[in-house]
C-alpha positions in Angstrom: -13.0 -5.4 11.9 -13.9 -2.1 10.1 -17.6 -1.6 9.4 -18.9 -2.6 6.0 -16.2 -5.2 5.3 -17.3 -8.1 3.1 -15.4 -11.2 2.0 -14.8 -12.8 -1.4 -14.0 -16.5 -0.9 -11.1 -17.5 -3.2 -8.5 -20.3 -3.5 -6.0 -17.8 -2.1 -7.9 -16.9 1.0 -11.0 -15.0 2.3 -10.4 -11.6 0.7 -11.7 -8.6 2.6 -13.2 -5.8 0.5 -15.4 -2.7 0.8 -18.1 -2.1 -1.8 -19.7 1.3 -2.4 -21.4 3.0 -5.2 -23.3 2.1 -8.4 -22.4 1.5 -12.0 -19.7 -0.6 -13.7 -17.3 -2.0 -11.2 -14.0 -0.4 -10.4 -11.4 -2.4 -8.5 -8.9 -0.5 -6.3 -5.6 -2.1 -5.1 -3.5 -0.6 -2.3 0.2 -1.1 -1.4 2.3 -2.4 1.4 1.5 -1.4 5.0 -1.9 -0.1 3.9 -5.3 -1.6 3.1 -8.6 -0.6 1.5 -8.9 2.4 3.8 -6.5 4.2 1.5 -9.2 4.6 -1.1 -12.0 5.9 1.0 -11.9 9.5 -0.1 -11.2 8.7 -3.8 -14.3 6.4 -3.7 -16.4 9.2 -2.3 -15.5 11.2 -5.4 -16.5 8.5 -7.9 -19.1 6.3 -6.3 -21.9 8.0 -8.3 -20.4 6.7 -11.5 -18.8 3.4 -10.4 -19.4 0.5 -8.1 -16.1 0.8 -6.2 -14.6 -2.4 -4.8 -11.4 -1.9 -2.7 -9.7 -5.1 -1.6 -7.3 -5.8 1.2 -4.2 -7.6 -0.2 -2.9 -10.9 1.0 -1.1 -10.3 4.4 -2.9 -7.0 4.8 -6.1 -5.6 6.4 -8.9 -8.0 7.3 -8.0 -10.6 4.6 -7.7 -14.1 6.0 -5.1 -16.5 4.6 -3.4 -19.7 5.5 0.0 -19.6 7.3 1.7 -21.0 4.2 -0.2 -18.9 1.6 1.9 -17.5 -1.2 1.8 -13.7 -0.9 4.1 -12.8 -3.8 3.0 -10.3 -6.4 2.1 -13.2 -8.8 -0.1 -14.7 -6.1 -1.7 -11.3 -5.4 -2.5 -10.9 -9.1 -4.0 -14.4 -9.1 -6.1 -13.4 -6.1 -7.5 -10.4 -8.0 -8.7 -12.8 -10.7 -10.3 -15.0 -8.0 -12.1 -11.9 -6.6 -13.5 -11.1 -10.0 -14.8 -14.7 -10.4 -16.2 -14.8 -6.8 -18.0 -11.5 -7.3 -19.1 -12.1 -10.9 -17.1 -9.2 -12.3 -16.6 -9.6 -16.0 -14.6 -6.4 -16.5 -13.3 -3.8 -14.1 -11.8 -0.4 -14.1 -8.5 -1.3 -12.3 -6.7 1.3 -10.1 -3.4 0.5 -8.3 -1.0 2.3 -6.1 2.5 1.3 -4.7 2.8 -2.5 -4.5 -0.8 -2.6 -5.7 0.2 -0.9 -8.9 2.8 -3.6 -9.6 0.2 -6.2 -8.8 -2.3 -4.5 -11.0 0.1 -4.6 -13.9 0.6 -8.3 -13.6 -3.2 -8.9 -13.4 -3.9 -6.7 -16.4 -1.1 -8.2 -18.4 -2.3 -11.8 -17.8 -6.0 -11.1 -17.9 -6.5 -8.3 -20.4 -10.1 -9.3 -21.1 -10.9 -8.4 -17.5 -9.7 -4.8 -17.9 -12.1 -2.1 -19.1 -9.6 0.6 -18.2 -6.4 0.7 -16.2 -5.1 3.5 -14.0 -1.6 3.3 -12.4 -0.2 5.7 -9.8 3.3 5.7 -8.3 4.2 2.0 -8.0 6.6 -0.9 -8.6 7.4 -1.1 -12.3 9.6 -3.5 -14.3 13.0 -3.6 -12.4 12.6 -0.4 -10.4 12.0 -2.3 -7.1 12.7 -2.9 -4.4 13.7 0.7 -4.3 17.0 1.6 -2.5 15.0 3.7 0.0 13.3 0.6 1.2 16.6 -1.1 2.1 16.8 -0.2 5.8 13.3 -1.7 6.3 14.1 -4.8 4.4 17.2 -5.3 6.5 15.2 -4.8 9.7 12.7 -7.4 8.6 15.5 -9.8 7.8 16.9 -9.3 11.3 13.5 -10.2 12.8 12.7 -6.7 14.0 9.4 -6.1 12.2 7.2 -6.9 15.3 9.2 -4.4 17.4 8.8 -1.8 14.6 5.0 -2.5 14.5 4.6 -2.0 18.3 6.5 1.3 18.1 4.3 2.5 15.2 1.1 1.7 17.1 2.3 3.2 20.3 3.8 6.5 19.0 2.1 8.5 16.3 5.2 10.7 15.9 7.2 7.6 15.0 4.4 6.6 12.6 4.6 10.0 10.9 8.4 9.7 10.6 8.1 6.2 9.3 5.6 7.1 6.6 7.0 10.5 6.0 9.0 9.7 2.9 5.8 8.6 1.2 3.7 11.6 2.3 3.7 15.3 1.6 2.3 16.2 5.0 2.6 13.3 7.4 1.7 15.7 10.3 -1.8 16.0 8.9 -2.5 12.2 9.0 -4.6 11.4 12.0 -3.7 8.8 14.6 -6.9 7.0 13.7 -5.8 6.7 10.1 -2.5 5.2 11.1 -4.2 2.8 13.4 -6.6 1.7 10.6 -3.6 0.8 8.5 -1.3 -0.7 11.1 -3.4 -2.4 13.6 -4.4 -5.4 11.4 -0.7 -5.9 10.4 0.4 -6.3 14.0 -2.7 -7.7 15.6 -1.0 -10.9 16.5 2.1 -13.0 15.6 0.4 -14.7 12.7 -0.5 -11.4 11.0 3.1 -10.1 11.5 4.5 -13.4 10.1 2.3 -13.0 7.0 3.8 -9.5 6.5 7.3 -10.8 6.9 6.6 -13.3 4.2 5.3 -10.5 2.0 8.6 -8.7 2.3 10.5 -12.0 1.8 8.7 -12.5 -1.5 9.8 -9.2 -3.1 11.3 -10.0 -6.4 11.2 -7.7 -9.5 11.4 -10.7 -11.8 7.7 -10.9 -11.5 7.1 -7.5 -13.2 10.0 -7.9 -15.6 8.5 -11.1 -16.8 5.3 -9.4 -18.0 6.9 -6.7 -20.2 6.1 -8.6 -23.4 2.4 -8.8 -22.3 2.3 -5.1 -21.3 3.5 -4.3 -24.8 0.3 -5.9 -26.1 -2.1 -4.4 -23.5 -4.6 -2.3 -25.4 -6.8 -1.4 -22.4 -7.2 2.4 -22.1 -4.6 3.3 -19.6 -4.0 6.5 -17.5 -0.8 7.1 -15.5 -1.0 9.6 -12.6 2.3 10.1 -10.9 3.6 12.2 -8.0 6.9 14.0 -8.9 8.5 14.0 -5.4 8.5 10.2 -4.9 11.8 9.0 -3.5 10.8 5.4 -4.1 9.6 5.5 -7.7 10.8 8.4 -9.9 8.7 10.0 -12.6 10.7 8.4 -15.3 8.8 5.2 -14.6 5.5 6.9 -15.5 6.9 7.5 -19.0 8.2 3.9 -19.2 4.7 2.7 -18.7 3.4 5.2 -21.3 6.0 4.0 -23.8 5.4 0.3 -23.0 1.6 0.0 -22.8 0.1 0.8 -26.2 -3.3 1.6 -24.6 -1.7 4.4 -22.5 -3.3 7.7 -23.4 -1.9 10.1 -20.9 0.6 10.8 -18.1 -0.5 13.3 -15.4 2.4 14.5 -13.3 1.4 15.8 -9.9 4.0 18.4 -8.8 5.1 17.8 -5.3 3.0 14.7 -4.7 4.5 11.6 -3.1 3.9 7.9 -3.2 0.7 7.8 -1.1 -0.9 10.8 -2.8 -4.3 9.0 -3.0 -4.4 9.5 0.8 -3.5 13.2 0.5 -4.9 14.3 -2.9 -8.0 12.2 -3.4 -10.0 14.9 -5.1 -7.3 15.2 -7.8 -7.2 11.5 -8.4 -11.0 11.2 -8.4 -11.3 13.9 -11.0 -8.7 12.3 -13.2 -10.5 8.9 -12.9 -13.8 10.5 -13.8 -12.3 12.1 -16.9 -10.6 8.9 -17.9 -13.7 6.7 -17.5 -15.9 9.2 -19.2 -13.6 9.2 -22.2 -13.3 5.4 -22.4 -16.4 3.7 -21.4 -19.8 3.5 -19.9 -20.8 5.2 -16.6 -23.9 5.1 -14.4 -25.2 7.9 -12.2 -27.4 7.5 -9.2 -30.9 8.8 -9.7 -31.9 11.7 -7.5 
């Protein structure tokens, strides 16, 4: 288990999280195949103004769940509410990427009083998922090949770089240790891989389509930061969010960035978060 991991005990499982920094709480939500490790460098850039809590989703990372636990986006959003209750978080600055961005939208739409601010990066939105580029992987999962893929990813960093390549600008720069941090928990045993299979089986855009009326009433100050070279979630969806969420103040388009840009451009995202939070709410700095 990675050092510093804690657990929030909820009705949906024992949710692993890391907790760094001081100030009002910010809650970070990663996407599929990743875990809280995604946010480590972003957190370094904002931990002087926020208490940064990054969770591991159901079926990911060190989070512990029952074999029959619902792992759909709706259940993941319910889990985030459970984490807030377990940790005594009245309001959070919510940040999401990839699947975590879709889950963050559901959580924010259904629990607007929990949201101090919202920041969304490239992610599942409305009916834009599952994206066509994910089709080969979904077919492989349906054919029972996920465990074999996982073994290959862990054994061959070149394969891991090719596998993640569509979501990264420079997969060649991602270290073997980083890939291992993401992948090892997913394929640690048959139970973990079965949980991930159920995650893929639960993919259904009706969950995000259903919240559109609620998003149209979401007044939380919202920032959208979107990589322009994402083959999964095109830039037009950033503007869909801007035009749908009345609290959305700005879209920042990152030229050349891809889906997992929080891994590759953490300083850019941290700077955008600091500006967003400074403009919209309280902050706290560490004393010297």
